[in-house]
N, C-alpha and C positions, 0 to 999 in steps of 0.2 A: 820304840817309844815315840821316837820322833815321828815316825810314820803314823802312829796311832793318833797323835794330836792332829796331824794334817788331815787325816781321814775324818776325824770327828768334826773339824772345822768345815771341811767340804760338805759334810752331811748337813750341818746347820745352815750353811749358805744355800744349799739346794732346797731345804725346807722353806726357808724365807722366800726364795724366788718363786716357789710354787704357790706359796700363800699370796704373795703380791699378784701373781698372775690370776689366781682365782678371784681376788678382789676386783682386779681390773675387769674381768669378764662377767662376773656375777653381780657385782655391785649395782650397775646401772639398771639391771632388769628388776631389781627389787624396788628402787626408788621410783621409776616411772609408774609402777603399779599403784603407788600411793597417789601420784599426780592425777590420774583419771578419776580417782575417788573424790577429789576436791570439788569438781563440778556438780556433785550431787547436792551440795548446799543450795544452788540456785533453784531448787524445787519451788520455793516460795516465789522466787522471781518469775519462774515460768507460769505459776498459777496466776500471779498478778498480771503478767503479760496476756495470759488467756482471758482473764477477766476484762482487761482493757480492750482486747480484740473483740470480745463479745459486746462490750458497752456501746460501740458505735452504732449498733442496730437502732436504738431509739433516735440517734442523731439524724437518721435518714428521714424520720417522720417529720421534723420541722422543715426539712428541705421540701418535702412534698406539700406540707401545709402552706409554706411560703409561696410555692408555685401556684397552688390553688387560689390563694388570696390574690396573687398578681393576676391570675386569669380572671378572677371574679370582677376586679375593678374595671378592666376594659370593657367587659360585657355590659356592665351597668351604664358606663359612659356612652357606649355605642348605641344602646337602646334609647337612652334619654334624648340624644340629639335628633334622630329621625322622628321620634314620636311627637315632638313639639311642633317643629316647623311645617313639614309637609302636610300634616293633618289639618292645620288651620287655613293655610293659604289656598289650596285648591278648593276648599269648601265654599269660599266666597264666589269664585268665578262661575261655577255651574249655576249658582243661585241667580246671578246677574243676567244670565242668558237662557235661563230655563224656559221662558215663554217664547223664545225665538224671535223677538221683535228687534228689527233693525231700524235705526233712525238716521234720516238724512237731515243735516243741519246746515243752514246757509252760513257762509263765512264772509269776512270782510272782502270786498271786491265785487260783490254782486251788484247788478244794475237793473233797475226796473224802468221801463219807458213806454210811452204811447206814441203812436204814429197816426196822423190824419192827413189825407191828401186835400190840398186846397189850391185855389187859383187866386193870385194876388193881382191887384190893379197894375202895378208897375213891373213886376217880375214874372208874372204868369204862374205856371204850374209849380207847386212846391209840396214837399212832404214835411209838414210841421212835426217836429220830434221833441218831446219833453222827457227829460231823464232825472233820476234821483238814485243816489246810493243808500238812501235811508230806507232800506228794506231788510226785513228779518223774518225768521220762521223756521219751521221744521216739519218733516213729514215722516210719520212712523208707519212701518209696514210689518205685519206679522209673518210668521213662518209659512203661511199659506198664500201670501201675496195680497192680503186684504189690508186696506188702510185702517189704522187705528184713529178713528175720526176725532175722538176726544183729545188727542195729542198732536193733531196736525193742522197747521194753518200757515199762510204766508201773508205778511202785513206790509203795506206800502204807506209811508207817510205822504199823503197826497199834496199837502201844502208845500213840500220841498221840490216838486216837479218844476223843471226849468227848461225853456226853449231859448231860441236866439232873439226873442222879442218880449220885452217887459210888458207891452200892451196886451199881447196874447196871454201871457202868464197871469196877468191880473184878471182878465176876463174868465179864464179857466178856473182859477181859484174862487172867484166871487160868484160867478153865474153858473158855470157848468158843474163844478164839483161841490161848491158851497163848503169849502174846507173849514170855515169857522165853526160850522155845525157838525160836519162829518169829516173829521181830520184823517181818517184812514180808509184805504181801499183794502178789503180783506178777501182772500180766497181760502175756502175750507174744502180740501179734497175729500172725496168719498170713495173713489174707486180708481184702480190703476190697471192698465191692460198692456201686455207686451213685455213686462219685466220677468226675470226668473222668479220662481216661487219664493225664493228668499232673496231679499235685496242685498244681503251680504255676499251672495254668490255672483252678483252681476260683475262682468269684466269686459273691458274693451268698449267699442262703440255700440250703443243700443238706442233704438228708436221705440218710443212707446207713447201712450196717451194717459192723461190724468183727468178724470172727471170730478166735478165738485160744484160748490156754490160760490158765486162771486157776488160780493156786496159792494155797491157803489152808492154813496149817499144812503137813502133809506130803502133802496131797491136791491133785492137778492134774486139772482137768476142762475139756473144751471148752465154751466159751460164745460167745454172739453178742450184742454190744452194739448198741443202736439209738442213732444219733447224729443230732442236729440242730445244724448248725454255720452260722455266718455268716462268710464269707470277705470281708474288707473290700476286697481288691484291692491293698492295699499290703503284704501279707505278714502282717497281723494276723488272728487267728482267735479267735472265741469261740463257746461253745455248751455243750451238755450231752449226756453219754452215759449210758445206763442199761442195766442187765441184772438179771434175776431168776433165782434158783435157790433150793433148799431147804437146810435144815440137814442133812438126810440126804445130799444130794448130796456134801457134803464131810465127812461123818462127824462133825458137830459136835453138841454137846448144846445143847438149848434152855435159856435162863435159867430157873432154878427157885428162886424166893425167896418168902417168905411173902406179900408184898403183891401178887405177880403171880398172878392167877388162871389166865390162859392166854396162850399166845404162838402167833401164827400160824406156820406152818411156812415161809412164803415170806420170803426176805430180798431186799430191793431195794438194789442198789448204784448210786450215782450219782457222776458226775464233772462238776462245773462247771469247764470248762477255759478257760484264757486262754493264748494262745501265739502263735507265729509260724511261718510256712512260709518256707523259704529253700532254695536249692540246696545240696547237700552240699559 
């Protein structure tokens, strides 16, 4: 009896132990199966995420539009700048030089003078020299080397000529040149020989001649000047021009005063010139 109780108790304990073992081994397998099922709920979330991932596609369009807009602006600005300035500025220059005319203009520092040989009672032979800086003018030459006569002349204010003798100066002004009536000596060039076809191309030392009409008082005669010029290449020109003629050529009286024994018939005119050459 006693033994039967112990056997029954042992059997109960064995059953309980087996039950606990089964729970320990089988229980976890059942619960994890339910756990994976839980993520099924995010199906909506996944759909939302998918919708969100699809949504950015339109966002790319604004980026492209912004890039296009940014590109469009520089293009307009770059076009506007060159179009305004370069088109206007160069248009003037060709117009100014289209006829190919170059103009030599006398500048400050030019000197006009006359020279006459004479023999004085006390000192003997002498070259009387009268000078003035009151000289102005210009000479225009076209692309073929022809003088533009309507725009070319050299003018000397005769009354301002001075020598070393007031008596001589008075005689020349009142009797020889009659400056009260004819205040200017004028040379109007008509042709040039020995220059490059274009005056603007002249460079270095050049010798040439200029022919034209010289007017003294009321007499005009054709003369030819010999010219030695130095063209600096930057538009500056210096040199000397000279011509000779007689008193009789222009109907002028030779100076006759007590101290002057004789006067040569030849008069030499000189022009020490300083000036510039530039397109008209």
